[in-house]
C-alpha positions in Angstrom: 38.5 -26.3 -17.4 35.9 -25.1 -18.8 34.9 -20.8 -18.0 31.8 -19.2 -18.3 31.6 -15.6 -19.2 30.4 -13.0 -16.2 29.1 -9.5 -17.6 29.5 -6.8 -15.1 27.0 -3.5 -14.4 30.2 -1.3 -15.8 29.7 -3.3 -18.8 33.0 -5.3 -18.2 33.3 -9.1 -19.4 35.1 -11.5 -16.9 35.9 -15.0 -18.0 36.2 -17.1 -14.6 35.8 -21.3 -14.5 32.9 -22.3 -14.1 31.8 -22.8 -9.9 33.5 -19.5 -9.3 31.1 -17.6 -6.7 30.1 -13.9 -6.4 32.1 -13.6 -3.5 35.0 -14.1 -5.4 34.1 -12.2 -7.9 33.9 -9.2 -5.5 37.1 -9.9 -4.1 38.6 -10.3 -7.0 37.6 -6.8 -7.9 38.0 -5.6 -4.6 38.4 -7.0 -0.7 36.2 -3.7 -0.3 33.6 -4.6 -2.2 33.5 -7.9 -1.2 32.8 -7.0 2.7 30.4 -4.2 1.2 28.2 -7.0 -0.7 25.1 -8.6 0.6 23.8 -10.5 -1.9 23.9 -10.8 -5.9 21.5 -10.5 -8.5 21.8 -13.0 -11.8 20.4 -12.6 -15.0 21.8 -15.1 -17.4 22.5 -13.9 -20.6 20.5 -16.7 -22.4 17.1 -14.9 -21.0 14.8 -13.8 -23.3 13.9 -10.4 -21.4 16.9 -9.7 -19.5 15.6 -6.1 -18.2 12.4 -7.4 -16.9 11.5 -5.9 -13.5 14.3 -5.9 -10.8 11.3 -4.9 -8.9 9.6 -8.7 -9.3 12.7 -10.0 -7.7 12.3 -7.9 -4.4 8.7 -8.3 -4.3 8.6 -11.6 -4.4 11.0 -11.4 -1.0 8.2 -9.8 0.7 5.5 -12.6 0.3 4.8 -14.8 3.2 5.3 -18.1 0.7 8.0 -16.7 -1.4 10.9 -18.2 0.5 9.2 -21.8 -0.1 7.4 -21.0 -3.5 10.1 -19.3 -5.6 12.1 -21.4 -7.6 15.2 -20.5 -10.3 13.7 -18.4 -13.4 15.3 -17.3 -16.6 14.9 -13.7 -15.3 16.6 -11.6 -12.5 17.1 -13.6 -9.4 18.7 -12.7 -6.0 21.0 -15.6 -4.2 24.1 -15.4 -2.1 27.4 -14.7 -2.6 28.5 -18.1 -2.0 26.6 -19.4 -5.3 28.5 -21.3 -7.7 28.0 -19.8 -11.2 27.2 -22.6 -13.8 26.3 -20.4 -17.0 27.1 -16.9 -18.7 25.3 -14.5 -16.6 24.5 -10.6 -15.9 26.1 -10.1 -12.2 25.0 -7.4 -9.8 26.6 -7.3 -6.4 23.9 -5.7 -4.5 25.2 -3.5 -0.7 23.6 -1.9 2.3 22.4 1.2 -0.6 20.2 -1.7 -2.5 16.7 -2.0 -1.7 16.7 -5.7 -1.9 18.9 -6.5 0.6 17.1 -5.5 3.7 14.5 -7.7 3.4 17.3 -10.4 2.7 18.6 -9.1 5.9 15.4 -9.3 7.6 14.7 -13.0 7.1 18.3 -13.7 7.9 17.5 -12.6 11.1 14.4 -14.5 11.3 16.4 -17.7 11.0 18.3 -15.7 14.2 15.4 -15.5 15.9 14.3 -19.5 15.3 17.5 -20.6 16.0 17.8 -18.7 19.7 14.0 -20.3 20.7 15.3 -23.7 20.0 18.0 -23.2 22.1 16.3 -21.6 24.8 12.7 -23.8 24.3 13.7 -26.9 22.4 10.2 -28.4 22.3 9.0 -25.5 20.3 8.1 -26.4 16.2 8.8 -23.9 13.7 6.0 -22.4 11.2 7.4 -20.0 8.4 9.7 -16.5 9.2 9.5 -14.5 6.4 10.1 -10.6 5.9 7.7 -7.5 6.0 8.1 -4.1 5.3 8.7 -3.0 8.9 10.7 -6.0 9.7 10.3 -10.0 10.1 8.4 -12.5 12.0 8.3 -16.1 12.9 5.3 -18.6 13.8 6.0 -21.2 16.6 3.6 -23.6 18.2 4.2 -24.5 21.8 1.9 -25.7 24.7 3.3 -23.2 27.1 3.0 -19.6 25.9 6.0 -17.1 25.8 6.0 -14.2 28.3 7.7 -10.6 28.0 10.2 -12.2 29.9 10.8 -14.7 27.5 10.7 -12.4 24.6 14.0 -10.5 26.4 15.4 -13.9 26.8 15.5 -14.6 23.0 16.6 -11.2 22.3 19.9 -11.8 24.3 20.1 -15.1 22.6 20.0 -13.7 19.4 22.5 -11.3 20.2 24.7 -14.2 20.6 24.0 -16.0 17.5 25.2 -13.0 16.2 28.5 -12.8 17.8 29.0 -16.6 17.0 29.0 -15.1 13.1 27.7 -18.9 11.6 27.8 -19.0 8.1 24.8 -19.2 6.6 25.4 -22.7 4.4 22.7 -23.8 1.9 22.6 -28.1 1.8 19.9 -29.7 -0.2 18.6 -33.5 0.5 15.9 -35.6 -1.4 12.3 -34.5 -0.5 11.4 -38.0 0.8 13.9 -38.1 3.4 13.5 -34.2 4.3 9.5 -35.1 5.4 10.5 -38.6 6.7 12.3 -36.5 9.1 10.1 -33.4 9.7 7.5 -36.0 10.1 9.8 -38.0 12.6 10.2 -34.8 14.7 6.5 -33.9 14.6 7.4 -30.3 12.5 3.8 -30.6 11.1 4.2 -27.1 9.5 7.5 -27.9 8.0 5.8 -31.2 6.5 3.2 -29.1 5.1 5.8 -26.7 3.6 7.8 -29.1 1.7 4.8 -31.2 0.7 2.9 -27.9 -0.9 6.3 -26.4 -2.6 8.4 -28.7 -3.4 8.1 -32.0 -6.1 8.6 -36.0 -5.6 12.0 -36.7 -6.5 13.1 -33.1 -6.3 16.1 -31.9 -4.1 15.0 -29.9 -1.3 16.8 -26.7 -0.3 17.7 -26.0 3.6 19.9 -23.5 5.1 21.9 -24.1 8.1 23.5 -21.8 10.5 25.9 -23.8 12.9 23.2 -26.6 14.3 20.1 -24.7 13.0 18.5 -26.4 10.0 15.6 -24.5 8.1 13.7 -25.6 5.0 14.3 -22.3 2.7 15.0 -21.3 -0.9 16.9 -17.8 0.3 18.9 -16.2 -0.2 20.4 -14.9 3.1 23.4 -13.1 4.1 26.9 -14.2 4.4 26.5 -15.0 8.0 24.5 -14.3 11.0 27.2 -11.4 12.0 26.2 -9.7 8.9 22.9 -9.0 11.2 24.1 -6.2 13.0 21.2 -4.4 14.5 17.6 -6.7 15.7 15.1 -6.0 17.7 12.0 -8.4 19.4 9.1 -6.2 18.8 6.0 -8.0 20.1 4.2 -11.4 20.0 0.7 -12.2 18.6 -1.4 -15.3 18.2 -2.0 -16.5 14.6 -3.9 -19.8 13.4 -2.1 -22.3 11.6 -3.0 -21.4 7.7 -5.4 -18.9 8.8 -7.9 -21.6 10.1 -9.8 -21.1 13.6 -10.2 -24.6 13.7 -6.6 -25.5 13.3 -3.8 -25.1 16.2 -3.1 -21.4 17.8 0.3 -20.1 16.7 2.5 -17.6 18.5 3.6 -15.4 16.1 7.0 -13.1 17.4 7.7 -9.9 15.8 11.3 -8.0 15.0 13.2 -6.1 12.9 16.4 -5.7 11.9 18.7 -2.6 10.0 21.7 -2.5 8.9 22.6 0.0 11.5 21.7 1.1 15.2 21.3 4.6 14.1 18.8 3.4 11.0 16.9 0.9 13.8 16.7 4.2 16.3 15.4 6.4 13.4 12.8 3.5 12.9 11.7 3.8 16.4 11.6 7.2 16.2 9.0 7.2 13.0 6.7 4.4 15.0 6.3 7.0 17.7 5.6 9.7 15.0 3.2 7.4 13.4 1.4 6.6 16.7 1.4 10.2 17.2 -0.8 11.0 13.9 -2.8 7.8 14.8 -6.3 8.6 12.6 -7.9 6.6 15.0 -6.6 8.8 17.9 -6.7 11.6 16.2 -10.5 11.1 14.4 -11.8 10.9 18.2 -9.5 14.1 19.6 -11.3 15.9 16.7 -14.2 14.6 16.8 -14.1 13.7 13.2 -15.7 10.1 12.8 -16.2 6.8 14.7 -17.2 3.2 14.6 -20.0 2.4 17.0 -19.7 -0.8 18.5 -23.5 -1.6 18.8 -24.0 -0.7 15.4 -21.0 -3.1 13.9 -17.3 -3.2 13.3 -16.1 -1.8 10.3 -18.9 0.9 9.8 -18.0 4.7 9.7 -20.6 7.3 11.2 -18.8 10.8 9.9 -19.1 13.4 12.3 -20.0 16.9 11.2 -16.4 18.1 11.3 -15.2 15.1 9.5 -18.8 15.1 7.3 -17.6 18.5 6.4 -13.9 17.5 5.2 -15.3 14.8 3.0 -18.0 17.0 1.6 -15.0 19.2 0.2 -13.4 16.1 -1.0 -16.0 15.0 -2.9 -17.2 18.4 -4.2 -13.7 18.5 -5.2 -13.9 15.5 -7.6 -17.2 15.9 -8.9 -16.1 19.6 -9.8 -12.8 18.0 -11.6 -14.7 15.2 -12.8 -17.4 17.0 -15.2 -14.6 19.5 -16.0 -12.6 16.5 -18.0 -15.8 15.3 -19.7 -17.1 12.5 -16.9 -21.0 12.2 -16.5 -22.0 11.8 -13.3 -24.2 8.6 -12.3 -25.4 6.9 -9.3 -26.3 3.4 -9.2 -28.3 1.2 -6.7 -26.3 -0.1 -3.4 -28.3 -3.8 -3.6 -28.8 -5.3 -6.9 -30.1 -9.1 -8.2 -27.6 -12.0 -7.7 -28.4 -13.0 -11.2 -26.1 -9.8 -12.1 -23.4 -10.4 -10.3 -23.2 -14.4 -12.0 -23.1 -12.6 -15.4 -19.9 -10.5 -13.9 -18.5 -13.2 -12.6 -18.6 -11.5 -8.9 -20.5 -14.6 -8.0 -17.8 -17.0 -8.9 -14.6 -15.3 -7.9 -15.6 -12.5 -5.6 -18.0 -14.4 -3.5 -16.3 -14.7 -0.3 -16.0 -10.7 0.1 -19.6 -10.1 -0.7 -22.2 -9.9 1.8 -24.5 -13.4 1.7 -27.6 -13.3 -0.3 -31.0 -11.5 0.6 -34.0 -13.6 -0.2 -36.9 -10.9 -1.6 -40.3 -11.8 -2.8 -39.0 -11.7 -6.6 -35.5 -12.8 -6.6 -32.1 -13.1 -4.5 -30.5 -9.7 -4.1 -26.5 -9.2 -2.8 -25.2 -5.5 -1.6 -23.0 -4.2 -4.4 -19.0 -5.0 -3.7 -17.9 -2.8 -6.7 -19.9 0.0 -9.2 -18.8 -1.6 -12.4 -21.9 -3.6 -13.5 -24.2 -1.0 -12.5 -22.3 1.3 -14.8 -21.8 -1.1 -17.5 -26.3 -1.5 -17.5 -26.2 2.6 -18.1 -23.9 2.1 -20.9 -26.1 -1.0 -22.4 -29.4 0.7 -21.6 -29.1 2.7 -25.2 -27.1 2.2 -28.6 -23.7 3.5 -28.8 -21.7 4.7 -32.0 -18.2 5.3 -32.3 -18.9 8.9 -32.4 -20.3 8.7 -29.1 -16.8 7.3 -27.6 -15.2 7.6 -25.1 -18.2 7.5 -22.7 -16.8 8.2 -19.2 -18.9 7.8 -16.5 -18.3 8.6 -12.6 -19.9 8.0 -9.3 -19.0 8.3 -5.4 -20.8 5.1 -4.6 -21.1 3.3 -1.5 -20.1 -0.2 -1.8 -19.9 -3.1 1.1 -17.2 -5.9 1.2 -17.0 -8.8 3.6 -14.1 -8.1 6.0 -13.2 -10.5 8.7 -13.3 -8.7 12.4 -9.6 -9.1 13.0 -8.7 -7.8 9.5 -10.3 -4.1 10.1 -8.4 -1.0 10.8 -10.0 2.5 11.4 -11.0 3.9 8.2 -7.8 2.2 6.4 -10.0 -1.3 6.2 -13.7 -1.1 6.5 -16.6 -3.1 5.2 -18.5 -0.2 4.0 -17.5 2.7 1.9 -17.2 5.3 -0.8 -15.3 4.6 -3.9 -14.8 7.5 -6.2 -15.7 5.2 -9.0 -15.0 5.9 -12.7 -15.5 3.6 -16.2 -14.3 4.6 -19.6 -16.3 2.8 -22.3 -13.4 3.2 -25.2 -12.2 2.1 -28.5 -9.1 0.1 -28.4 -7.0 3.2 -30.5 -8.5 5.2 -27.4 -6.7 3.5 -24.8 -3.6 5.7 -24.8 -5.7 9.2 -24.8 -7.5 8.0 -22.0 -4.6 6.5 -20.1 -3.2 10.2 -20.5 -5.9 11.8 -18.9 -6.0 9.6 -16.0 -2.6 10.0 -15.3 -3.0 13.5 -15.5 -6.0 13.5 -13.0 -4.5 10.9 -10.3 -1.1 13.4 -10.4 -3.4 16.8 -10.2 -5.2 15.0 -7.5 -2.4 14.1 -5.5 -0.4 17.4 -5.7 -4.0 19.2 -4.8 -3.8 17.4 -1.7 0.0 18.2 -0.7 1.9 14.7 -2.3 4.8 16.1 -3.8 6.0 12.2 -4.2 4.7 9.2 -5.2 5.7 6.0 -7.0 4.0 4.4 -10.2 4.1 0.8 -11.0 3.1 -0.4 -14.5 1.6 -4.3 -13.6 1.2 -7.0 -16.8 1.0 -9.8 -17.2 2.7 -13.1 -17.5 3.0 -14.6 -21.3 4.1 -17.6 -19.8 1.1 -18.3 -17.6 -1.3 -17.6 -20.2 -4.6 -19.3 -18.9 -4.3 -16.7 -16.1 -5.8 -13.5 -18.5 -9.0 -12.9 -20.4 -8.4 -11.3 -23.6 -6.8 -11.5 -26.8 -2.7 -11.7 -26.9 -3.2 -8.7 -29.2 -5.3 -6.5 -27.0 -2.9 -7.2 -24.2 0.2 -6.2 -26.2 -2.0 -3.1 -27.3 -3.1 -2.5 -24.2 0.6 -2.7 -22.6 1.8 -0.6 -25.2 -0.4 2.3 -24.9 -0.1 2.4 -21.1 4.1 2.7 -21.7 3.1 5.7 -24.2 1.0 7.5 -22.4 3.3 7.1 -18.7 6.0 8.4 -21.0 4.0 11.0 -22.4 3.8 11.8 -18.5 7.5 12.0 -18.2 6.4 9.7 -15.5 9.4 7.3 -13.8 7.5 3.7 -13.3 8.4 0.3 -12.7 6.9 -2.6 -15.0 5.8 -5.9 -12.3 5.7 -8.7 -14.8 3.0 -11.1 -13.6 1.0 -8.5 -11.3 -1.8 -7.7 -13.8 -5.0 -8.4 -13.3 -6.4 -11.5 -14.8 -8.7 -8.9 -17.1 -6.1 -6.5 -18.0 -3.0 -4.3 -17.4 -3.1 -1.7 -14.2 -1.0 1.5 -13.2 -1.2 1.9 -9.6 0.1 5.2 -7.8 1.5 5.0 -4.6 1.6 8.0 -2.5 4.7 8.8 -0.2 2.9 10.5 3.1 5.2 13.0 5.6 6.7 9.7 7.4 8.0 7.9 4.1 5.3 5.5 4.0 3.8 4.4 1.0 -0.1 4.1 0.6 -1.6 2.5 -2.4 -4.6 4.4 -3.5 -4.8 5.7 -7.0 -5.2 3.2 -9.7 -5.7 3.0 -13.8 -7.4 -1.0 -14.7 -8.1 -1.7 -18.6 -10.7 -4.3 -18.4 -11.4 -6.8 -21.9 -13.4 -9.4 -19.6 -16.6 -7.7 -18.2 -17.3 -6.1 -21.9 -17.5 -9.4 -23.4 -19.3 -11.2 -20.1 -22.3 -8.2 -20.9 -21.5 -8.5 -24.9 -21.4 -4.5 -24.7 -21.2 -2.8 -28.4 -20.5 0.0 -30.4 -21.1 1.0 -34.2 -18.2 1.6 -35.8 -17.2 4.1 -38.6 -17.3 1.0 -40.8 -21.1 0.0 -39.7 -20.0 -3.0 -38.1 -20.8 -3.6 -34.6 -17.5 -3.6 -32.0 -17.0 -4.3 -28.4 -15.5 -1.5 -26.2 -12.4 -1.7 -24.1 -13.4 -0.8 -20.7 -11.3 1.3 -18.0 -11.6 1.3 -14.3 -10.1 4.1 -12.7 -10.5 5.6 -9.1 -8.1 8.2 -7.5 -9.2 8.5 -3.9 -9.5 5.1 -4.1 -11.8 5.1 -1.3 -13.1 8.3 0.4 -12.5 7.1 3.7 -9.4 5.2 3.3 -8.1 8.7 1.7 -9.5 10.4 4.7 -7.5 8.5 6.9 -4.4 9.1 5.0 -5.0 12.6 4.7 -5.3 12.8 8.9 -2.0 10.7 9.2 -0.2 12.7 6.7 -0.7 16.3 8.1 -1.4 14.6 11.7 -4.8 16.4 11.8 -3.9 19.9 11.1 -5.4 20.1 7.6 -4.2 22.8 5.6 -7.1 26.0 5.8 -9.1 24.7 2.6 -9.8 21.6 3.8 -9.7 22.2 7.8 -13.5 21.5 9.2 -13.3 25.0 10.9 -11.0 27.4 8.9 -11.3 30.4 11.6 -11.6 30.5 15.5 -13.0 33.9 17.3 -11.9 34.7 20.8 -13.6 37.4 22.2 -11.5 38.7 25.5 -14.5 39.2 27.4 -18.2 39.2 27.3 -18.4 42.5 26.0 -16.7 42.1 23.1 -19.2 38.8 22.2 -21.0 41.8 19.9 -18.0 42.2 18.1 -17.0 38.6 17.3 -20.5 37.7 16.0 -19.6 41.0 13.4 -16.7 39.8 12.2 -18.1 36.3 12.1 -20.7 37.1 9.5 -18.1 39.0 7.5 -15.6 36.3 7.4 -18.9 33.4 6.4 -20.1 36.2 3.5 -16.8 35.6 2.3 -17.2 31.9 2.3 -15.0 31.1 5.3 -16.2 28.4 8.1 -15.8 29.8 11.7 -16.8 29.1 15.2 -16.9 31.7 18.2 -15.9 30.9 21.3 -18.2 32.6 23.2 -17.7 30.8 26.6 -17.5 33.2 30.1 -13.7 31.5 30.1 -10.1 33.2 30.1 -9.2 34.2 27.1 -6.0 31.7 27.2 -8.3 28.5 27.4 -10.5 29.3 24.4 -6.9 29.7 22.7 -5.6 26.5 24.0 -9.1 24.8 22.9 -9.3 25.7 19.6 -5.3 25.5 19.7 -6.0 21.6 20.7 -8.9 21.6 17.6 -5.8 22.4 15.1 -7.6 25.2 13.7 -5.5 27.1 11.5 -6.4 30.6 12.3 -7.3 31.7 15.6 -8.8 35.5 15.9 -8.3 37.4 19.2 -10.5 40.5 19.9 -10.7 42.9 22.4 -11.3 46.8 22.8 -8.4 48.0 20.2 -9.5 45.4 17.9 -12.8 46.4 18.0 -12.1 50.2 17.7 -9.8 49.8 14.7 -12.3 46.8 12.9 -8.9 44.7 13.3 -8.2 41.3 15.1 -5.0 40.2 16.4 -4.3 36.8 14.2 -2.7 33.7 15.7 -1.7 31.4 13.0 -1.2 27.4 13.5 2.4 26.5 13.7 3.3 30.0 13.6 2.1 32.0 16.8 1.2 35.5 17.1 1.2 37.5 13.8 -0.3 40.9 15.7 -3.2 43.0 14.4 -4.8 42.7 11.2 -7.5 44.6 9.1 -10.5 42.0 8.8 -10.7 43.0 5.4 -6.7 42.1 4.7 -7.3 39.1 6.8 -10.5 38.0 4.5 -8.2 38.3 1.3 -5.3 36.6 2.3 -7.7 33.5 3.6 -9.7 33.8 0.6 -6.4 33.6 -1.5 -5.3 30.5 0.5 -8.2 28.8 0.0 -8.7 29.5 -3.8 -4.9 28.5 -3.8 -5.7 25.4 -2.2 -1.9 26.1 -0.5 -0.7 24.1 2.1 0.6 26.9 4.2 -0.8 29.3 6.0 
C-alpha cells in the first residue's frame, strides 16, 4: 500500500496510507484533538508558495459565490475532516479557536436551515446560502410569503435537524445528470449555479445531510450536531440575480456560534450597536440630515455636524502641509473625454452619473479626484528634482448608488474624499509608502483608534491578464510596500489576487469600541493612469521617464469617517472634537450676566461654549446639556460668581466640585491641545 507524508505544524511528519483522512490523523494524535477539530487546512508540499496568505482561503469563504466557484488549488485550502488525503501535504487541524472555522459553522447552519425549510415547506425552491461576517442567509423561492410564525417553526425544526446529528457527506455526480435532475425538479436557481460554476464533463460536488442534498463545494463541519447555537434573525426580499425583472426571492437570515454564551454576547453587541447608530444619534444631536425632497444619499451638515467636519478637515489640511503636500482644488464636473482617457468611462461608468450635454461638449460629475490631480501635474514640465510631487484635496465626488444600498453617512451618493496623489520615481516608492503608513497610523491614533489591522493586497501572477504594468514594476512595488511595512513594524496579512488591476495596495481596517472592523484608509500604487495620460519627468540622465502614481486616502471619505466616529463614541465626542465643548448653566436669571462673562473668557481661550439662559430649573438645563453629550457642564450661582469660579460636571464622571475659572480653562485647553480622549 502506497503512503504519503503529512507535515504537521509542530514539524512532525507522519507517514500514512493514501486515503487517510484528517480526522483519522487527529484521532491518532489525540481523541480530544479529534473531538475539538472542526475542519482542516491543507497545503500540498509541492505548492510553490506554501506560506501564501491563509487569509486568502478564509476570505473566499465569505463570498456569496465562493461555495460554488472555489475549486481545488495548489495553495492552502480548507477541507472537511473526512477528506481522503492523496498526496504529501502540510496539515493544520483547525478548532473553534481558529477564525476560519466560524464561517464554516455558519455555512453548515445555512444547510441546516434549508433542510428545515424543505421539511416544512417542500414546494420551496432553493437559491444559495453563504456565510457572512454576522451569520448566514439562504435564498428561497416560494409563492406564499413566509410569516413570523413560519420563521419560528423553521428555527424549531432546525433544532430537530441539529439534534439528529446527521453527518455532512460530500458526494459527486456527473454534471449532465445534475442539470437534468434540477431541471426536472424545477430548481431553476440550482440549474443556473451548476451551469455557471462547473464545466461540461465535470463531476459536480454535493453535500448531503440526511435526505437533504445541496450543490456545494464546502467545506462543512462533521455533522449537524456541531452547529450548537443557532438563531433565525429576520426575513428580507431579494431579486434573483439582483435584477428587478427577475422573480423576487425570500432571504432568511440567521446566525450561529460555537456556544450560547457567544451568541448572547453577539446580541448584546447588536443592542449596543443599535444604541450607537449614527443615524439615530445624528438626529438626536442635530448633526446632519438626509432630506427626501433633495434626494437619497445626499448629506446636509447641520451647524454642530459642520463644526466637527471643519475640525476634521482643518486637522487633515494642516497635517498634509506639515508633511510636504501641496493643497489643490479641482472642478466637480469635467468633460466626458477626460473620463475616456482615464478609463473610468469604460470600467466605472455604471457608478457614474449620466452625462450632461452642454453647448460645447458632454460633461460628467467626477467620481474620483485622480484625473484632476494628473492634469495639474501635467500642466508644467517636471524634473527628477521636483519629485516626489504630493497633491492633496478634500474634494467632493459623486457616485451613483442604487437606492436600496445607501446607509446614512456610511454609503452615500455625494461625499468628500481626503484624496492625495503622489507622483514619484520607482526608487522613491518605499519612502513614500513609509510616509503614508506613518500618516495613517498618526491619524487613527489621533482620533482614538488604537487598534487596527493591515492588509497588503497583491497580484496573482497566474492571472496576469488582469493587471496593468510590467512584471518588473509589480515585483518592485510589492517588495517596496513589504519593506515599508516592516520598517514601520506593522503586522500585516498578504492577500494574493486582491490587488487593484493598476497596482498593489495597503488597506487599514480600524477596530472600533465594539470590535467591528471598518475599511477606511488605503494606499494604492498605480502604473495605469500615468501611462494613459503619458505623464513624464526628465531624469538625471536627461531622458524622459514615466513616474509612478500613489493614491492615498486616510479618512476614506469625510462622511463615512464621521459616521464611524459617531458610533465609536456613541456621540460623546472627545473634548477637542465636540461641537459644543462647554455648557454653562446659570442657576437663576440673576446669574446670567456672570455666565456671559465666563462665556467670553472661555471663548477667548478658544473653547466652544453655549449658555442656557432659559427661565428653567437648573436640573432641566443640566439634563438637556447631558442629553446633547456636552463634555463639560459648568453650573454657577452666588458662591461661584463671588469666587470667580464654576462648579464643574464632567461627562461620565459627574460633579467635580468648584474650580476657579482660570484653572478650568487651563485644564480644558491642555486636553484640547493634546487631543485627549479623556476628560
